[in-house]
C-alpha positions in Angstrom: 0.0 0.0 0.0 0.8 3.4 -0.6 0.5 6.3 1.7 -2.9 6.6 0.4 -3.9 3.4 1.4 -3.9 2.3 -2.4 -2.5 -0.9 -3.7 -3.1 -2.8 -6.8 -4.8 -6.4 -7.1 -1.3 -7.7 -7.9 0.3 -6.7 -4.7 -2.9 -8.4 -2.7 -2.6 -11.5 -4.5 1.0 -11.9 -4.2 1.0 -11.0 -0.3 -1.7 -13.6 0.3 -0.1 -16.3 -1.7 3.1 -15.6 0.1 1.7 -15.8 3.5 0.2 -19.2 2.5 3.2 -20.6 0.9 5.1 -19.5 4.5 2.9 -21.0 7.0 0.6 -18.7 8.1 -2.7 -19.8 10.0 -4.7 -16.6 10.0 -4.3 -13.8 7.7 -6.2 -10.1 8.2 -7.3 -8.4 5.2 -8.4 -5.0 6.5 -8.5 -4.3 2.6 -10.6 -4.9 -0.3 -11.1 -3.8 -3.9 -15.0 -3.0 -5.1 -14.7 -5.4 -8.3 -18.9 -5.6 -8.7 -19.0 -2.3 -10.2 -15.9 -3.0 -12.6 -16.7 -4.4 -16.0 -13.2 -6.3 -16.3 -14.3 -8.5 -13.2 -16.7 -11.2 -13.3 -17.5 -10.5 -9.4 -21.2 -10.0 -9.0 -23.9 -10.3 -5.8 -23.2 -14.4 -6.1 -19.6 -14.2 -5.2 -16.6 -13.6 -6.6 -14.6 -14.6 -10.0 -11.5 -13.0 -9.7 -7.6 -13.3 -9.2 -8.1 -12.1 -5.3 -10.8 -15.0 -5.2 -8.5 -17.7 -6.9 -5.5 -16.4 -4.1 -8.0 -16.9 -1.3 -8.9 -20.3 -2.6 -5.6 -21.3 -2.7 -4.7 -20.2 0.7 -8.0 -21.7 2.0 -6.6 -25.0 0.3 -3.3 -24.6 2.3 -5.5 -24.5 5.7 -5.2 -20.5 6.1 -7.8 -18.9 7.4 -8.4 -15.6 5.7 -10.5 -12.7 7.6 -11.7 -9.8 5.5 -13.2 -6.3 5.8 -16.4 -6.0 4.4 -15.8 -2.7 3.0 -17.3 0.5 4.2 -20.3 2.5 2.3 -19.9 6.2 1.2 -22.6 8.4 1.3 -26.0 7.8 1.8 -26.6 7.6 -2.2 -23.6 5.7 -2.4 -23.9 2.4 -0.6 -21.0 0.8 -1.6 -20.7 -3.2 -2.6 -19.3 -6.1 -0.3 -15.1 -5.8 -1.3 -13.1 -8.8 -2.5 -11.6 -10.9 -1.0 -14.6 -10.6 1.6 -17.1 -11.3 -1.4 -14.9 -14.5 -1.9 -16.5 -17.6 -0.3 -13.1 -18.5 0.8 -12.5 -15.8 3.2 -14.4 -15.0 6.5 -16.1 -11.6 5.6 -16.6 -9.1 8.6 -19.0 -6.1 8.5 -19.8 -3.5 11.3 -22.2 -3.0 14.2 -22.9 -0.6 16.8 -23.6 -0.5 20.3 -25.9 2.4 22.0 -25.7 3.6 25.3 -29.6 3.3 26.5 -28.9 5.0 30.0 -31.5 7.3 30.6 -28.8 9.9 31.6 -26.8 9.4 28.4 -25.8 12.8 26.3 -26.1 12.9 23.5 -29.1 10.3 23.3 -28.2 7.3 21.9 -24.1 7.8 22.6 -22.0 5.0 20.9 -20.9 2.9 23.7 -17.1 2.4 23.6 -14.9 1.2 25.9 -11.1 2.5 26.5 -9.2 -0.2 28.8 -7.4 2.8 30.8 -11.0 4.8 30.9 -8.9 8.0 30.6 -10.2 11.1 28.3 -13.5 9.4 27.3 -16.0 12.2 26.8 -20.0 12.2 27.1 -19.8 11.6 23.3 -18.5 8.0 23.9 -20.1 7.3 27.1 -23.2 8.6 29.1 -20.2 8.9 32.0 -23.1 7.4 34.3 -20.7 5.3 36.4 -21.8 2.2 34.8 -18.4 0.8 33.5 -17.5 -2.7 32.7 -17.3 -3.6 36.4 -20.6 -2.4 37.2 -23.5 -2.1 34.8 -22.7 -0.8 31.4 -23.7 -4.3 30.0 -27.4 -3.3 30.9 -27.1 0.0 29.1 -26.4 -0.6 25.7 -28.4 -2.0 22.6 -26.0 -3.4 19.6 -27.7 -2.5 16.1 -26.1 -2.9 12.9 -23.8 0.0 11.2 -25.3 2.3 8.9 -21.7 2.4 7.3 -22.1 -1.1 5.9 -21.9 -2.0 2.1 -24.6 -3.4 0.4 -25.0 -6.9 1.2 -26.9 -8.1 -1.6 -27.5 -11.8 -1.9 -23.8 -12.4 -0.4 -23.9 -11.1 3.4 -20.8 -11.0 5.4 -20.6 -13.9 7.8 -20.6 -11.8 10.8 -20.4 -8.3 12.1 -18.0 -7.0 15.0 -17.3 -3.8 16.6 -16.9 -0.9 14.1 -15.9 2.2 16.7 -12.8 2.7 18.4 -11.3 5.6 20.8 -8.6 7.6 18.7 -6.3 9.6 20.2 -5.1 12.7 18.2 -1.9 14.5 17.8 -3.2 17.2 20.6 -4.2 14.7 23.1 -7.9 14.9 22.2 -10.0 11.7 22.1 -12.0 11.1 18.8 -13.6 7.9 17.2 -12.6 6.3 14.4 -14.1 3.5 12.8 -14.6 0.8 9.8 -15.1 -2.7 8.8 -11.0 -2.6 8.7 -11.1 -2.2 12.9 -13.9 -4.8 13.3 -12.0 -7.5 11.3 -8.8 -7.9 13.5 -11.6 -8.1 16.4 -12.2 -11.3 14.7 -9.1 -12.2 13.6 -7.4 -12.0 16.8 -10.2 -14.6 18.2 -9.3 -17.1 15.7 -5.6 -16.7 16.6 -6.4 -17.6 20.2 -8.6 -20.4 19.2 -6.1 -21.7 16.7 -2.9 -21.5 19.5 -5.3 -23.2 22.2 -5.9 -26.3 19.2 -1.9 -26.4 18.3 -1.5 -26.8 22.1 -3.7 -30.0 22.3 -2.4 -31.1 18.6 -5.7 -30.4 17.4 -6.4 -28.5 14.0 -10.0 -26.9 12.3 -10.4 -26.2 8.7 -11.1 -22.7 7.5 -14.3 -23.8 6.0 -15.8 -25.0 9.5 -14.8 -21.9 11.5 -16.5 -20.1 9.2 -19.5 -22.2 9.3 -19.5 -21.9 13.1 -18.9 -18.2 13.5 -22.4 -17.9 11.6 -24.1 -20.3 13.5 -22.7 -18.8 16.8 -23.2 -15.4 16.2 -26.0 -13.2 18.3 -29.0 -12.6 16.2 -30.1 -8.7 15.0 -33.5 -7.7 14.2 -34.0 -7.5 10.6 -30.3 -8.5 9.8 -29.4 -11.4 8.0 -25.8 -12.0 9.9 -25.2 -12.0 13.7 -23.0 -10.4 15.7 -19.9 -11.8 16.5 -19.4 -13.8 19.8 -16.1 -14.9 20.6 -16.7 -16.8 23.7 -19.2 -19.0 21.9 -17.0 -19.5 18.9 -14.7 -20.5 21.4 -16.6 -23.0 23.3 -18.1 -24.5 20.0 -14.8 -25.5 18.7 -13.4 -26.8 21.8 -16.3 -28.9 22.8 -16.4 -30.6 19.2 -13.0 -31.5 20.1 -13.3 -32.4 23.5 -11.1 -30.0 25.0 -13.7 -28.4 27.6 -14.9 -25.2 28.1 -13.4 -21.2 28.3 -14.8 -19.0 31.0 -16.2 -15.7 29.5 -14.3 -12.7 30.6 -17.7 -9.9 30.9 -15.3 -6.9 30.2 -15.7 -6.1 26.7 -17.8 -5.6 23.9 -16.1 -8.3 21.4 -17.0 -10.7 23.9 -13.6 -12.5 22.7 -12.1 -15.1 25.7 -8.6 -15.3 26.3 -7.3 -19.0 26.4 
């Protein structure tokens, strides 16, 4: 990528193949190209048919788990499309979801629920500051919804939705919000990496297609959305139960629900 975040497909294909040939277990791809609107590509609403898709298939056959950002919509009139390689059936596609604060004292109303580990410098824009931090009752004062910045899913929906907003410090020390499916994607990737490490420690393995399937079935459903919100602890326990490795206790301290193995 250059300094503007731009790249060509050849670079992406080369990177995916290189990672697969050099023993990668999980590859996080917080990148993507809109091939649906490109007349030179065969990608469409029913899936990807391009060099990036071929690279994703190559990696999956080598046992590599690809996790890809679904993309971000532009203006309301330009909803965008799911990007390649997320459009590929050989990759786990991640879209975004948002947690809203529902506490009566929240200001502004519907403030975005974002947790910063050290709790420093978070303003009312990100949290109601009611005192309901993760050690108290924040879990009872939030509602999860689909992110309005998701691309048009068409008939090929993402496999899961993950938190899309995060606190970001500017050069002057001010805290603001960053967002995008590029941030949501590594939340899923990191959980899968933990799972793979746990499986390796017990001489077990799992196929990329099975991980993708279980991510779909363990997700928490949202009203009117055909894809669930990522549930890391449910995924861990589903896989560990399947391998006869017992269960992992969930730590109630973060929105992404990931467990530590």
